[in-house]
C-alpha positions as CSV (number, residue, x, y, z in Angstrom):
1,M,-140.6,-41.1,79.9
2,V,-143.1,-39.9,82.1
3,D,-147.0,-39.2,81.3
4,D,-145.3,-39.9,77.6
5,A,-148.6,-40.9,75.5
6,N,-146.8,-44.0,74.2
7,T,-145.0,-44.9,77.4
8,Q,-146.1,-45.9,80.7
9,A,-145.0,-45.2,84.0
10,V,-143.2,-47.4,86.0
11,V,-143.3,-47.9,89.2
12,L,-141.4,-50.3,91.6
13,F,-143.2,-51.8,95.0
14,V,-140.8,-53.0,97.9
15,D,-142.2,-54.7,100.3
16,D,-141.2,-58.0,102.3
17,E,-145.4,-59.1,102.7
18,P,-146.0,-60.7,99.7
19,S,-150.0,-59.9,100.4
20,I,-149.1,-55.9,100.0
21,L,-147.1,-56.3,96.9
22,S,-150.1,-58.0,95.5
23,A,-152.8,-55.4,96.4
24,L,-150.5,-52.5,95.2
25,R,-150.2,-54.5,91.5
26,R,-154.2,-54.8,91.5
27,L,-154.8,-50.9,92.5
28,F,-152.1,-49.7,90.1
29,R,-152.4,-51.8,87.3
30,P,-156.2,-50.6,86.3
31,N,-154.9,-47.1,86.6
32,G,-151.9,-47.3,83.4
33,Y,-148.9,-47.7,85.4
34,R,-146.0,-50.7,84.6
35,V,-146.0,-52.5,88.2
36,L,-142.3,-54.2,89.1
37,L,-142.2,-56.0,92.3
38,A,-139.7,-56.6,95.1
39,E,-140.1,-58.3,98.3
40,S,-136.5,-56.9,99.3
41,G,-134.3,-53.8,99.5
42,P,-131.3,-55.9,97.9
43,A,-133.7,-57.6,95.5
44,A,-134.8,-54.2,94.6
45,L,-131.6,-52.8,93.9
46,A,-130.7,-55.4,91.4
47,M,-133.9,-55.1,89.8
48,L,-133.4,-51.2,89.0
49,E,-129.6,-51.9,87.6
50,L,-132.2,-54.0,84.8
51,E,-135.4,-52.2,84.8
52,P,-135.9,-48.5,84.0
53,V,-137.8,-46.7,86.7
54,D,-139.6,-44.0,87.4
55,L,-140.8,-44.1,91.4
56,V,-140.1,-46.3,93.7
57,V,-142.3,-46.9,96.3
58,S,-140.2,-48.8,99.4
59,D,-141.9,-50.1,102.8
60,M,-139.9,-49.2,106.0
61,R,-139.2,-51.7,108.2
62,M,-137.9,-55.2,106.1
63,P,-135.5,-57.2,107.2
64,E,-131.5,-56.9,105.7
65,M,-132.0,-53.7,104.5
66,D,-134.4,-51.1,105.8
67,G,-137.0,-48.5,103.8
68,A,-134.0,-45.8,104.5
69,Q,-131.5,-47.5,103.8
70,F,-132.8,-48.8,100.9
71,L,-134.0,-45.5,99.4
72,E,-130.5,-43.7,100.5
73,R,-128.8,-46.3,98.2
74,V,-131.8,-45.5,95.5
75,R,-130.7,-41.7,96.0
76,Q,-127.0,-42.4,95.6
77,R,-127.4,-44.5,92.2
78,W,-130.7,-43.3,90.9
79,P,-130.4,-39.4,92.4
80,E,-133.5,-37.9,89.6
81,M,-135.9,-41.2,90.4
82,V,-139.0,-40.3,92.7
83,R,-138.8,-41.8,95.8
84,I,-141.8,-42.5,98.5
85,L,-141.8,-44.1,102.1
86,L,-144.7,-46.4,102.6
87,T,-144.7,-47.2,106.7
88,G,-146.6,-48.3,109.6
89,Y,-143.8,-47.9,112.1
90,A,-144.2,-46.2,115.0
91,D,-140.7,-44.9,115.1
92,I,-140.9,-41.2,114.2
93,S,-137.1,-41.0,114.1
94,S,-136.6,-44.1,111.6
95,T,-138.8,-42.2,109.4
96,I,-136.6,-38.8,110.2
97,A,-133.9,-40.9,109.5
98,A,-136.1,-42.0,105.9
99,I,-136.3,-38.3,104.8
100,N,-133.0,-37.0,105.7
101,R,-130.8,-39.5,104.0
102,G,-132.8,-40.8,101.7
103,E,-134.1,-37.9,100.4
104,I,-138.1,-39.0,100.0
105,H,-140.7,-36.6,98.4
106,R,-143.5,-38.1,100.3
107,Y,-144.3,-41.0,102.9
108,I,-147.1,-42.6,103.4
109,S,-148.9,-43.9,106.8
110,K,-150.2,-47.7,106.6
111,P,-152.8,-48.9,106.3
112,W,-153.1,-46.1,103.3
113,D,-156.1,-44.9,101.6
114,D,-155.9,-46.3,98.3
115,Q,-157.2,-42.1,96.8
116,D,-154.0,-41.2,98.8
117,I,-151.4,-43.2,97.4
118,L,-152.9,-43.0,94.0
119,L,-152.3,-39.3,93.9
120,A,-149.1,-39.3,95.8
121,V,-148.0,-40.8,93.1
122,R,-149.4,-39.4,90.4
123,D,-147.9,-36.1,92.0
124,G,-144.2,-37.7,92.1
125,L,-144.5,-38.6,88.2
126,K,-145.8,-35.2,87.6
127,H,-142.5,-33.8,89.5
128,R,-140.4,-36.5,87.9
129,R,-141.9,-35.0,84.3
130,L,-141.7,-31.6,85.2
131,E,-137.6,-32.1,86.6
132,Q,-136.8,-33.9,83.0
133,E,-138.2,-31.0,81.2
134,N,-137.1,-28.2,82.8
135,R,-133.3,-30.3,82.1
136,A,-134.0,-30.6,78.8
137,L,-135.0,-26.5,78.1
138,L,-131.4,-26.2,80.7
139,Q,-129.7,-28.2,78.5
140,L,-130.9,-26.5,75.1
141,T,-131.1,-23.0,76.4
142,Q,-126.5,-23.8,77.3
143,R,-126.8,-25.4,74.1
144,Q,-128.0,-22.2,72.2
145,N,-125.9,-20.0,74.3
146,A,-122.7,-21.6,73.3
147,E,-123.9,-21.6,69.6
148,L,-125.0,-17.9,69.8
149,L,-121.5,-16.8,71.8
150,A,-119.8,-18.4,69.0
151,L,-122.0,-16.9,66.8
152,N,-121.7,-13.6,68.5
153,A,-117.7,-13.7,68.3
154,S,-117.9,-14.0,64.1
155,L,-120.8,-11.0,64.2
156,E,-119.3,-9.3,66.7
157,G,-117.6,-6.1,64.9
158,R,-120.5,-5.9,62.1
159,V,-123.0,-5.9,65.1
160,K,-121.4,-3.4,67.0
161,A,-121.2,-1.0,63.7
162,R,-124.7,-1.6,62.8
163,T,-126.0,-0.6,66.4
164,Q,-123.9,2.7,65.8
165,E,-126.3,3.0,62.8
166,L,-129.1,2.4,64.6
167,E,-128.6,4.6,67.3
168,Q,-127.9,7.4,64.6
169,V,-131.3,6.5,62.6
170,N,-132.9,6.5,66.2
171,D,-131.7,10.3,66.8
172,M,-132.6,11.5,63.5
173,L,-136.2,10.0,64.1
174,N,-136.4,11.3,67.9
175,K,-135.2,14.5,66.8
176,A,-137.4,15.0,63.8
177,Y,-140.2,13.8,65.6
178,G,-139.6,16.2,68.2
179,Q,-139.4,19.0,65.8
180,L,-142.7,17.6,63.8
181,H,-144.3,18.0,67.0
182,E,-143.4,21.4,67.6
183,N,-144.3,22.7,64.2
184,F,-147.2,20.9,65.2
185,L,-147.7,22.9,67.9
186,L,-147.0,25.8,66.4
187,S,-149.2,25.5,63.1
188,I,-151.8,25.5,66.4
189,N,-150.5,28.6,67.6
190,V,-151.1,30.2,64.1
191,F,-154.7,28.9,63.7
192,A,-156.0,29.7,67.5
193,G,-154.4,33.4,66.3
194,L,-156.5,33.5,63.2
195,L,-159.7,34.2,65.4
196,E,-158.0,36.7,67.2
197,L,-157.5,38.7,64.6
198,R,-161.6,38.7,63.4
199,D,-162.5,39.8,66.7
200,G,-159.9,42.3,67.4
201,S,-158.8,40.8,70.6
202,L,-154.9,41.4,72.3
203,A,-152.7,39.2,70.2
204,G,-151.8,36.2,72.4
205,Y,-155.1,36.1,73.9
206,S,-155.6,32.1,73.3
207,R,-152.1,31.4,74.3
208,Q,-152.7,32.9,77.6
209,V,-155.4,30.6,78.4
210,G,-153.6,27.3,77.2
211,L,-150.3,28.8,79.3
212,M,-152.3,29.3,82.7
213,A,-154.1,26.2,82.1
214,R,-151.1,24.0,81.8
215,R,-149.8,25.5,85.0
216,V,-153.0,24.6,86.7
217,A,-152.7,21.3,85.2
218,Q,-149.4,21.3,86.6
219,Q,-150.5,22.0,90.3
220,L,-152.7,19.3,90.5
221,R,-150.6,16.7,89.4
222,L,-152.6,15.8,86.2
223,G,-149.5,14.3,84.5
224,A,-147.7,15.2,81.2
225,Q,-150.6,14.4,79.1
226,A,-152.8,16.2,80.6
227,E,-150.8,19.3,80.7
228,E,-150.5,19.3,77.1
229,D,-153.7,18.7,76.1
230,V,-155.1,21.3,78.4
231,F,-153.0,23.9,77.0
232,V,-153.5,23.1,73.2
233,A,-157.1,22.9,74.1
234,G,-156.7,26.1,75.5
235,L,-155.7,27.3,72.1
236,L,-158.3,25.8,70.3
237,H,-161.4,26.9,73.2
238,E,-162.7,29.3,70.6
239,V,-161.9,27.7,67.9
240,G,-166.1,26.7,67.3
241,K,-166.8,30.9,67.1
242,I,-165.3,30.9,63.5
243,S,-168.0,30.9,61.7
244,F,-169.8,33.3,64.3
245,P,-170.8,37.0,62.6
246,D,-168.6,40.0,63.3
247,A,-171.2,41.0,65.7
248,L,-171.9,37.9,67.8
249,L,-168.1,37.9,67.8
250,R,-167.5,40.6,69.7
251,K,-170.8,40.3,72.0
252,P,-170.6,39.5,75.2
253,V,-172.4,36.3,76.6
254,S,-174.1,38.2,79.2
255,A,-175.8,40.6,76.2
256,M,-177.1,37.8,74.1
257,S,-180.3,36.5,74.1
258,G,-182.4,34.3,71.8
259,E,-180.8,33.2,68.7
260,D,-177.7,34.5,69.7
261,L,-177.4,32.6,72.6
262,A,-178.6,29.1,71.3
263,R,-175.7,29.9,68.2
264,Y,-173.5,30.8,71.0
265,K,-174.0,27.8,73.1
266,R,-173.3,25.4,70.3
267,H,-169.6,26.7,69.5
268,T,-168.2,24.5,71.3
269,L,-170.0,21.4,69.6
270,N,-168.8,22.9,66.4
271,A,-164.7,23.2,67.5
272,E,-165.7,19.4,68.8
273,A,-167.1,18.5,65.5
274,A,-164.0,20.0,63.7
275,L,-161.0,18.5,65.9
276,L,-162.2,15.4,66.3
277,P,-161.1,14.0,62.9
278,L,-157.5,14.6,64.0
279,A,-156.5,11.7,66.1
280,D,-153.8,13.4,68.2
281,L,-156.5,15.8,69.4
282,Q,-159.5,13.5,70.6
283,R,-158.8,14.4,74.3
284,V,-158.6,18.3,73.3
285,A,-161.9,18.2,71.2
286,K,-163.6,16.4,74.5
287,Y,-162.1,18.9,76.9
288,V,-163.7,21.9,74.7
289,R,-166.4,20.7,74.2
290,Q,-166.8,20.6,77.9
291,Q,-165.6,23.8,78.8
292,H,-169.0,25.4,80.1
293,E,-170.2,22.5,82.2
294,R,-170.4,23.1,85.9
295,V,-169.8,20.5,88.4
296,D,-173.9,21.6,89.8
297,G,-174.9,20.6,86.1
298,K,-176.2,23.5,85.4
299,G,-173.4,23.9,82.4
300,F,-174.0,23.3,78.9
301,P,-174.0,21.3,76.3
302,D,-174.5,17.8,78.2
303,G,-175.3,19.3,81.6
304,L,-172.7,17.4,83.0
305,A,-172.5,17.0,87.2
306,G,-169.8,16.5,90.4
307,K,-167.4,13.4,89.1
308,E,-168.5,13.4,85.7
309,L,-167.0,16.7,85.0
310,P,-163.3,15.7,84.4
311,L,-160.8,18.0,85.9
312,P,-158.5,19.3,82.8
313,S,-162.3,20.2,81.2
314,Q,-163.2,22.0,84.6
315,V,-159.0,23.6,83.8
316,L,-159.8,25.3,81.2
317,G,-163.2,26.6,81.8
318,L,-161.9,28.4,84.9
319,V,-159.0,30.1,83.0
320,A,-160.7,30.5,79.6
321,D,-163.9,32.8,82.3
322,Y,-160.8,34.5,84.4
323,Y,-159.1,35.6,81.1
324,G,-162.6,36.3,79.3
325,L,-163.9,37.9,82.4
326,Q,-161.1,40.7,82.0
327,A,-161.2,40.3,77.7
328,G,-164.5,41.5,78.1
329,R,-165.7,38.3,76.4
330,L,-168.4,36.9,79.3
331,A,-169.6,40.4,80.4
332,E,-170.2,44.2,79.3
333,K,-167.9,45.2,81.6
334,R,-164.2,44.3,82.0
335,Y,-163.0,42.7,84.9
336,T,-159.9,43.4,86.4
337,P,-157.5,40.7,88.1
338,E,-158.6,40.9,91.2
339,T,-162.2,41.0,90.7
340,A,-161.9,38.0,87.8
341,A,-160.3,36.3,90.4
342,A,-163.0,37.0,92.7
343,A,-165.5,36.1,90.3
344,I,-163.2,33.0,90.1
345,R,-163.4,32.0,93.7
346,G,-167.1,32.9,94.0
347,G,-167.9,29.8,91.6
348,A,-165.9,27.1,94.2
349,G,-168.6,24.3,95.1
350,T,-171.1,25.4,92.2
351,R,-169.4,25.9,88.6
352,Y,-165.8,24.0,89.5
353,E,-164.8,21.7,92.1
354,Q,-162.9,23.0,95.3
355,T,-159.4,21.7,94.5
356,V,-159.2,23.6,91.0
357,V,-159.7,26.8,92.5
358,E,-157.0,26.3,95.1
359,A,-155.3,24.9,92.7
360,F,-155.6,28.8,90.6
361,E,-155.1,30.4,93.1
362,A,-152.1,29.1,94.1
363,V,-150.7,29.6,90.8
364,L,-151.5,33.3,90.8
365,S,-149.8,33.4,94.0
366,Q,-146.7,31.9,92.3
367,L,-146.9,33.8,88.8
368,P,-144.2,36.7,90.2
369,A,-142.1,33.9,91.1
370,V,-141.7,32.2,88.4
371,Q,-141.7,34.6,85.6
372,P,-138.7,33.8,83.8
373,T,-135.5,36.1,83.2
374,D,-134.6,36.7,79.6
375,R,-133.4,39.0,77.4
376,M,-133.8,41.3,74.2
377,V,-131.9,40.9,71.0
378,S,-132.4,42.3,67.8
379,A,-132.5,39.6,64.3
380,A,-128.7,40.8,64.1
381,E,-128.0,39.5,67.1
382,I,-129.6,35.7,66.9
383,E,-127.5,33.0,67.3
384,P,-128.1,29.0,66.3
385,G,-129.0,27.5,69.6
386,M,-130.8,30.0,71.2
387,V,-134.3,29.9,72.7
388,L,-137.1,32.0,72.2
389,A,-138.0,33.3,75.4
390,R,-141.6,34.9,74.3
391,D,-143.7,34.6,71.4
392,L,-142.5,36.5,68.6
393,L,-145.6,38.5,66.9
394,G,-145.7,40.0,63.3
395,P,-147.1,43.6,63.4
396,Q,-150.8,42.8,62.6
397,G,-150.2,40.7,66.3
398,T,-150.0,37.0,64.6
399,L,-147.7,34.3,65.8
400,L,-144.2,34.1,64.3
401,L,-142.7,31.7,66.4
402,A,-143.6,30.6,69.3
403,A,-142.2,30.4,73.0
404,G,-139.5,27.9,73.2
405,F,-138.6,27.9,69.7
406,V,-134.6,27.0,69.2
407,F,-133.2,28.6,66.4
408,D,-131.5,27.2,64.2
409,S,-129.1,28.7,61.0
410,R,-131.9,28.2,58.7
411,V,-134.2,30.6,60.6
412,V,-132.0,32.6,62.2
413,R,-130.9,33.7,58.5
414,Q,-134.9,33.5,57.6
415,V,-135.8,36.0,60.4
416,R,-132.9,38.6,59.7
417,E,-134.1,38.6,56.0
418,F,-137.8,39.0,56.8
419,A,-136.6,42.0,59.2
420,Q,-134.2,43.5,56.4
421,R,-137.0,43.1,53.4
422,E,-139.7,44.3,55.5
423,G,-137.9,47.4,57.2
424,L,-138.5,45.9,61.1
425,K,-136.8,46.4,63.8
426,M,-136.9,43.1,65.2
427,S,-136.9,42.7,69.3
428,L,-136.8,39.1,69.9
429,Y,-136.3,37.6,74.0
430,V,-134.3,34.5,74.2
431,K,-133.6,32.7,77.5
432,L,-130.6,34.3,79.7
433,D,-128.8,31.2,79.4
434,Q,-128.0,31.4,75.9
435,A,-127.3,35.1,76.0
436,Q,-124.6,35.4,78.3
437,Q,-125.7,39.0,79.1
438,A,-127.8,40.6,82.3
439,P,-131.1,41.0,81.7
440,R,-132.9,44.2,80.2
441,P,-136.3,45.7,81.3
442,L,-139.2,43.9,79.6
443,P,-140.8,46.4,77.0
444,Q,-145.0,46.2,76.1
445,T,-144.1,45.3,72.5
446,V,-142.2,42.4,70.7
447,L,-142.2,43.4,67.2
448,T,-141.8,47.1,66.0
449,G,-142.6,49.2,63.0
450,K,-140.3,50.7,60.1
451,G,-137.4,52.3,62.3
């Protein structure tokens, strides 16, 4: 009713002085209100029985029934009506009584300021409108809830059955997504191994970089997404070299010059261009591009410095340098793990942030304590549900299955058939809690030739 486009707000003024009532009528009528006047409390109560009123403004001092008594009667009879007290009465106790007994919304002192009383009435009507809307919404909600309860009572059985179906479908989708993700990572592992076959590297070099990079990212608390991205970036950090001729592929960086060095420095750009079309590898592509950047700004290809260089990119570059020094990729002389770690330490503040170097050293110190406890089994001993503890490599060093793979009956059958068909003595490592036996010493090879 209040503030409705087609209905005037109705305001009742109660005062025993006709001049005050006239002044209030002259003030409010031009502002679009329908104004009612009463010269006493009883007269106002009688009027309220006949007229719908939104807001009442009452004087405090009136004969026969004062403002506190009148507003108390209004509250009892029409509790939704907005009540305002107009008082010039100096007795504070009477005003307090009106507030307590009549539960007034506002009180205004005489003589009033026109703008103040107009604003008070406008705010009071707005408050009434909001209360009405809230009540209407509450009633609508209660009615709809009752309807829903009735509907639920009849549909409960079907909803329950449908919910179970959806849960089953959701479980299947989650398993399918998990399997798809595992297959995606396995494909990346296999792809990374192709380059290792070309340059004669130790099998699993790129995976070694990825695993260590992930451990350093965990140490830095970069988050699960960054940990997985930097692991994948480690697997693919040399993919841009796939077009290199064999001679360049096997040449250490320290021995390169001229055109060879210029071509080498473009391998990260080639890798980024190859990876960017894959939506899931956008961040990975950026980290691979930035693996040779340095915090002092002397790296390539973009000369990033300081905070411009993301921590995951630094982690990838540091770990790749650590293993590259040992593999002879960076220098003609191969480094030992100890001298490679010392070289990394010497790059703190220039090549890498100090915090990244400290995290790397912390991971190195923890490696003996975090070696997995697993058990070697033959192909004939594999059972569904076992978890592969280490990468399963082929005779030529190609990756067949990645660590963490959970065997199902189909793959168990395929592995056994493969071993039998090729006449191979296949040794695999599974998690100890899946093998139920004590661990045995770990040999250097995972898959041997014909026995």
